[in-house]
GUBA-878491 format. One record per residue (C-alpha): x, y, z; residue number from 0; residue in one letter. Coordinates in Angstrom, 3 decimals. Example, Ala and Ser with C-alpha at 12.3 -4.5 7.8 and 13.67 -1.06 7.14 Angstrom:
! residues 2
12.300; -4.500; 7.800; 0; a
13.670; -1.060; 7.140; 1; s
END
This chain:
! residues 177
-42.375; 116.359; -63.569; 0; m
-39.912; 113.911; -62.056; 1; t
-37.634; 114.890; -59.246; 2; l
-34.025; 113.874; -59.808; 3; e
-31.731; 113.536; -56.800; 4; i
-28.002; 112.904; -57.068; 5; i
-26.520; 111.772; -53.784; 6; e
-23.151; 110.525; -52.504; 7; r
-22.186; 109.390; -49.014; 8; t
-18.657; 109.488; -47.601; 9; i
-17.810; 107.076; -44.813; 10; q
-16.043; 108.820; -41.914; 11; i
-13.295; 106.700; -40.274; 12; p
-13.387; 106.290; -36.492; 13; k
-10.105; 108.143; -35.958; 14; d
-11.344; 111.213; -37.901; 15; v
-13.602; 113.940; -36.531; 16; q
-15.691; 115.754; -39.147; 17; l
-17.603; 118.927; -38.271; 18; n
-20.095; 120.645; -40.549; 19; l
-21.035; 124.283; -39.943; 20; d
-23.398; 125.455; -42.690; 21; d
-21.262; 124.435; -45.704; 22; k
-17.899; 124.771; -43.952; 23; k
-16.293; 121.345; -43.493; 24; v
-13.653; 120.831; -40.796; 25; t
-11.750; 117.540; -40.744; 26; v
-9.533; 116.743; -37.744; 27; i
-7.242; 113.722; -37.627; 28; g
-3.968; 112.517; -36.160; 29; s
-1.831; 114.613; -38.562; 30; k
-3.732; 117.876; -38.237; 31; g
-6.794; 119.874; -39.203; 32; k
-8.126; 121.049; -42.582; 33; i
-10.954; 123.532; -43.082; 34; i
-12.660; 123.993; -46.439; 35; r
-15.648; 126.119; -47.363; 36; d
-18.182; 124.925; -49.945; 37; f
-20.565; 127.920; -49.765; 38; k
-20.172; 128.537; -53.487; 39; h
-22.011; 125.285; -54.261; 40; t
-25.776; 124.805; -54.305; 41; k
-25.498; 121.397; -52.691; 42; l
-26.995; 120.052; -49.468; 43; d
-24.389; 118.764; -47.022; 44; l
-25.456; 116.829; -43.928; 45; s
-23.872; 114.474; -41.399; 46; v
-25.721; 111.182; -40.821; 47; d
-24.766; 108.100; -38.798; 48; p
-23.686; 106.581; -42.136; 49; e
-21.306; 109.469; -42.895; 50; g
-21.327; 112.787; -44.734; 51; l
-24.124; 113.029; -47.299; 52; r
-23.793; 115.281; -50.356; 53; i
-27.019; 115.886; -52.299; 54; r
-28.206; 117.857; -55.285; 55; a
-31.958; 118.044; -55.838; 56; v
-33.050; 118.544; -59.433; 57; n
-29.536; 119.588; -60.473; 58; p
-28.328; 121.227; -63.613; 59; r
-25.268; 119.797; -65.319; 60; k
-22.756; 121.826; -63.279; 61; l
-24.401; 121.013; -59.945; 62; e
-24.527; 117.304; -60.819; 63; a
-20.798; 117.350; -61.563; 64; a
-20.101; 119.250; -58.323; 65; l
-21.443; 116.366; -56.226; 66; v
-18.536; 114.123; -57.249; 67; s
-16.060; 117.003; -57.052; 68; t
-17.017; 117.870; -53.480; 69; v
-16.923; 114.173; -52.592; 70; e
-13.371; 113.927; -53.949; 71; a
-12.251; 117.063; -52.062; 72; h
-13.612; 115.780; -48.740; 73; i
-12.123; 112.305; -49.321; 74; s
-8.751; 113.972; -49.979; 75; n
-9.134; 115.936; -46.745; 76; m
-9.826; 112.734; -44.783; 77; i
-6.834; 110.974; -46.372; 78; k
-4.646; 114.011; -45.683; 79; g
-5.351; 114.183; -41.939; 80; v
-4.849; 110.414; -41.521; 81; t
-1.976; 109.578; -43.902; 82; q
-0.723; 112.851; -45.384; 83; g
0.668; 113.476; -48.862; 84; y
4.272; 113.199; -50.034; 85; t
5.709; 114.262; -53.383; 86; y
9.296; 113.424; -54.271; 87; k
11.168; 115.447; -56.881; 88; m
14.532; 114.774; -58.516; 89; k
17.063; 117.539; -59.222; 90; i
18.570; 116.821; -62.654; 91; v
21.506; 118.744; -64.106; 92; f
23.981; 117.958; -66.852; 93; v
25.784; 121.208; -67.673; 94; h
25.941; 123.286; -64.500; 95; f
25.777; 121.983; -60.912; 96; p
22.513; 123.296; -59.481; 97; m
21.910; 123.851; -55.774; 98; s
18.526; 124.049; -54.057; 99; v
17.920; 125.630; -50.642; 100; k
14.813; 126.165; -48.540; 101; v
14.762; 129.641; -46.979; 102; i
11.625; 130.387; -44.968; 103; g
8.567; 129.913; -47.195; 104; k
10.614; 129.895; -50.415; 105; e
12.723; 127.403; -52.361; 106; v
15.816; 129.009; -53.936; 107; h
17.192; 127.308; -57.061; 108; i
20.731; 128.582; -57.578; 109; e
23.089; 128.275; -60.573; 110; n
20.314; 126.875; -62.773; 111; f
21.840; 126.478; -66.270; 112; v
24.577; 128.908; -65.174; 113; g
22.223; 131.778; -64.241; 114; e
23.581; 134.212; -61.694; 115; r
20.252; 135.119; -60.147; 116; k
18.482; 132.487; -58.045; 117; a
15.048; 131.325; -59.133; 118; r
12.517; 131.420; -56.296; 119; i
9.493; 129.134; -55.868; 120; a
6.853; 129.753; -53.191; 121; n
5.815; 127.151; -50.619; 122; i
2.022; 127.113; -50.230; 123; i
0.248; 126.712; -46.867; 124; g
1.692; 124.489; -44.146; 125; d
3.652; 122.343; -46.581; 126; t
7.081; 121.153; -45.458; 127; k
9.908; 121.005; -48.002; 128; v
13.214; 119.228; -47.374; 129; a
16.223; 118.941; -49.685; 130; v
18.278; 115.736; -49.377; 131; k
21.196; 115.532; -51.852; 132; q
19.506; 115.486; -55.282; 133; d
15.956; 114.900; -53.982; 134; d
13.317; 117.354; -52.817; 135; i
10.680; 115.894; -50.471; 136; i
7.418; 117.814; -50.130; 137; i
5.040; 116.765; -47.334; 138; e
1.754; 118.064; -46.020; 139; g
-1.842; 117.244; -45.172; 140; i
-3.561; 119.365; -47.828; 141; d
-3.305; 117.743; -51.276; 142; k
-3.904; 121.044; -53.071; 143; d
-1.092; 122.826; -51.202; 144; d
1.403; 119.974; -51.657; 145; v
0.614; 119.649; -55.369; 146; g
0.766; 123.408; -55.957; 147; q
4.118; 123.653; -54.161; 148; t
5.514; 120.837; -56.345; 149; a
4.123; 122.618; -59.412; 150; g
5.749; 125.906; -58.371; 151; n
9.135; 124.229; -57.943; 152; i
8.812; 122.402; -61.284; 153; h
7.845; 125.614; -63.122; 154; q
10.728; 127.600; -61.634; 155; r
13.189; 124.809; -62.523; 156; g
12.267; 124.714; -66.203; 157; k
14.623; 125.466; -69.104; 158; v
13.583; 128.351; -71.381; 159; h
14.927; 129.395; -74.796; 160; n
17.188; 126.361; -75.154; 161; k
16.952; 123.068; -77.030; 162; d
15.066; 120.784; -74.617; 163; l
16.573; 117.676; -76.209; 164; r
20.042; 118.801; -75.147; 165; k
19.323; 120.741; -71.940; 166; f
17.591; 118.166; -69.736; 167; l
18.228; 120.196; -66.597; 168; d
15.276; 120.715; -64.275; 169; g
13.374; 119.487; -61.246; 170; i
10.905; 116.685; -61.893; 171; y
8.295; 114.804; -59.819; 172; v
9.025; 111.088; -59.709; 173; y
6.799; 109.883; -56.864; 174; s
3.406; 110.816; -55.381; 175; r
2.155; 109.133; -52.227; 176; e
END
């Protein structure tokens, strides 16, 4: 019987501190700190002088795929604490002037297609949302939180039960950095 080993190594930049406690990865950089737990995986995680090593010994199909997934998550964490993530969204309205306000951990979309009640989208995690004229700028260090917040705003600013060719109103992502 042959022993198959799937292994990936992530280089850790000098300005990033990576701590590994069991399968709990903590990444600390100039922008902040992200903690993520990978206990649900059957992978071996270890820190070497080369970087963080992710291994699966004799993996099944799911475990083999998880090696690349965990590598991508940790790379996103490293990029987040060094550069951060920014999504830019455009507020588009044709029929009724829409207004967007950030109140606490919620984004209130008012007068959307003439509706009286405001639509409310949740802000996830430590994501910062700013409204500047007809742009919404979403910034944060966790890619999942920033993307989910943009998705929440997009979903809440979507036209229902109308002809989408005529009612182009909504809030759309136009830039991801």
